[in-house]
C-alpha positions in Angstrom: 43.1 -102.9 -10.3 39.9 -104.4 -9.3 37.1 -102.3 -7.8 35.3 -103.1 -4.6 32.4 -100.9 -3.6 33.7 -98.0 -5.5 37.2 -98.4 -3.9 40.1 -99.3 -6.1 42.1 -102.2 -4.6 45.6 -102.9 -5.8 46.4 -106.5 -5.9 49.4 -107.5 -3.9 52.5 -107.6 -6.0 55.7 -109.3 -5.1 57.2 -105.8 -4.6 54.6 -104.9 -2.0 55.1 -108.3 -0.2 58.8 -107.7 -0.1 58.4 -104.2 1.2 56.0 -105.3 3.9 58.3 -108.2 4.9 61.3 -105.9 5.1 59.4 -103.4 7.3 58.3 -106.3 9.5 61.9 -107.5 9.9 63.1 -104.0 10.6 60.4 -103.6 13.3 61.3 -106.9 14.9 65.0 -106.0 14.9 64.2 -102.7 16.6 62.1 -104.5 19.2 64.9 -107.0 19.9 67.4 -104.1 20.4 65.0 -102.4 22.8 64.7 -105.6 24.8 68.4 -106.0 24.9 68.7 -102.5 26.3 66.0 -103.2 28.9 67.7 -106.5 29.9 71.1 -104.7 30.3 69.4 -101.9 32.4 67.6 -104.5 34.5 70.7 -106.5 35.2 72.6 -103.3 36.0 69.9 -102.2 38.4 69.9 -105.6 40.2 73.7 -105.7 40.5 74.0 -102.2 41.8 71.2 -102.7 44.3 68.7 -100.3 42.8 66.1 -103.0 42.7 65.7 -105.9 45.1 65.7 -109.4 43.6 64.0 -112.0 45.8 66.0 -115.2 46.4 64.7 -118.4 44.9 65.1 -121.8 46.6 66.6 -124.0 43.9 65.6 -127.2 45.8 69.2 -128.5 46.0 
């Protein structure tokens, strides 16, 4: 360990990098699942008329 201003700093090891990467992937996967739930709820609310969706002119 190297010392910086009296604080011991552990150099990044491959194990630490792997752990951090795995935690990041897990967090991203959890965010994706939450977005999928939100999307399904939003679609359901629009279909059942709980929210009003404005019509868009497609220009056709």
